[in-house]
N, C-alpha and C positions, 0 to 999 in steps of 0.2 A: 602638193598640200592643198588643203581644203580650209577656208576660213568661214566659220558659221558667226552670222551678226547682223545687225540690221543697219540701215541709213541713218537712224536717228541716234544710236548709241556713241557719245563720245570715246568709249573704250575701242569700240570696233574701229571708228574712224581713226584712232591714233595708230593701230595696228596697220591698217590699210595704207597710211601714210609711209610708213616704216617700210612695208612691203615695197611700195612703189619707189622710195629713195634708195633701196637696196636691188631695184630692178629684179624682184623675183616673181615668177609666174606662179598663180595660185587660182582656185575655184572659188567664188564668191557665192556662199549658200545663204539665202535671206531666211533667217527665222528667229523668232522672238520667244523667251521664257513666258511672255504674257498671252501668248496664243493657246488656246485649249489643246490644240493637236501639236505643240511644239515637241520636237525631238531633243530639244536642248538639255533636260534634265536626263536623258538617257545616255548622253554624252558626257554632261559636266554634272556630277551629283551636287554641286552648289547651285545648279539651274541658273547660271548667269552667262552673259556673252560679252565677249567675244570667247569663242573656242577655236583653236588651230589644231586640225587633226594631220599628223604627219602621215608620210608615205606608207608607213608601217601601222598604220591607223592608232599611234599613240595620242591622245588628246592632251593638248596644253591649254590650262586655264589662267586667268588673271593677266590683264594687258600687260602688266610690268615684266612678268615671266615670259611671255610670248615675245614682247619686243627685245628683249635681251638675247633670248635664243635666236631669233632672226637675225640679229646684228652679227651673231657668231657663225652663222651659216655661211656667209661669203666675206672676202677681205674688203671688199670694195665699200666706199662711202662709210667708213665706221662712224658710229653715233656714240658709242660709250668709249672713254679712254682706257688704257691699261689700268688695273688696280692701284689706286693711289688717292691722293686727297682730291684730284680733279673728279674723278670718278665717282666719289662720295657725293660732291657738290652736283654732279649732274643728276644722280639719283634723288638728291633733295629736292632738286627742281621738279623733277616728274613726280614726286611724291606730294609736292605742294600743288601742282596743277590737278593730279587725280583727286587730291583732297578738295578742291574747289569743285571739281564736278560732282564729286560725292554729295557734297552741300546742295548743288544746284538741282541733282537728279531728287534727292529728299523733299527739297522744297516743292518741286514740281509734281511729284507723286501725292504729296499731302495736299497739294491744292487740288487734284482730282478726285479726292474724297467726297463724298456727300457733305454739303455743306455744314450741317449740324455736327458732322464727325470730325470736322477740321480743327486744327489747333493753330491758332493764329501766333501763338508764342512760338512753336516749333518751327513754322514757316520763318518767323523772323530771327530766329536763332541761326538758322541755315543761311538766310541772306546775309545775316551778319558774318559769318564764315567767309561768304563769298567777297564780300566788302573788305575785310581784313587781309585775306589772300591778295587781292588785287593791289592793295596798298604795299604789301610786302615785295609782291613781284616788281611792282613800279620803283620802289625803293633800292631793291636788288639789282634790277637792270640798268638804272641810272640812264648814263648817255652812251651805253656799250652798243655795239652793232647787233651783237647775238648775246644771249645769256651768260655763255662763257668767255664772251670777249670779240674776238675777231671771226671765230669759225662757228659753224652750225654743229648743233650736237643734238641727242635727244632731250635736253632740256627744252630746247626751242620748239621742237615737235610736240612735246607735251603740254607746253604753255599755248602755242598756236591752237592746239586742239581744244583746250579748256575756253581760250577766248572765243573761239568760233561756236562752241556750245551755247555759250551765255547770248551770244548774238542770234541765234537761233531760237532758243527758247525763252530768254529773258530780255526782250528789246527795250525794256523799262530801264535796265541796267545800263546807264550811259558811261560805259567805262572807257570808250573812245575818248569822249571830251575830258574826263576826269584823269586821265593817265596817257597823254599823248604820247610818251616813249612806247606804251605797251601798243597802241594804235600804229604807231611807225613799224613795229617788229611785225605785227600781223600782216599788215599790208605788203611787206617783203616777202614773207611766209606764202600769202595767197598768189604771188606771182610764180609760185613752182608748181609744176603740173600735180604733184602729189597732194596739195592742198586743194587747189582749183577744182581737181576732179573728184573730190570726196566731200564737198559741201553737204552738210546734213539736211535731210528733207523728209517730210512725211510720206 
């Protein structure tokens, strides 16, 4: 398998974390759709990363699709439970974490536009989404060891990825101090090689 992505993309990092947790070997190809000579649009018509290219050259895109596929490739370290209410709750956590990343990325990209073209209200709206998502995550996590209770799941990997992206791109958002239970979870996740070895960087 071949994973196409970047070191800055939180969605790529999420997939890399899952591949590491599942102990699956793969080739990591660095590419970004923002590059003029990017090959990403030729592989994924949506022009987004990550893309997982299977051994038969089938491209899989959207990180949620990719991680669910990876979790089914091998039976070890299952991250998604069998289809039931718990599985839906795990996927809800993942949707929330990905949505937080979506808002953060949107705010970041808007802030990179020429100053006269930027919309301060748009950036503020995205940052409000981030703040609300953090509040919801903190409330739902409460004093549990992991998002789903006592066992790690895709919920934790997605939340950890989102928190790591905020630390990388938005150091001014002091979520560690505001939500110590999320900080405790993230510190625990960062002790895992899958997280420690995929820290985002430019």
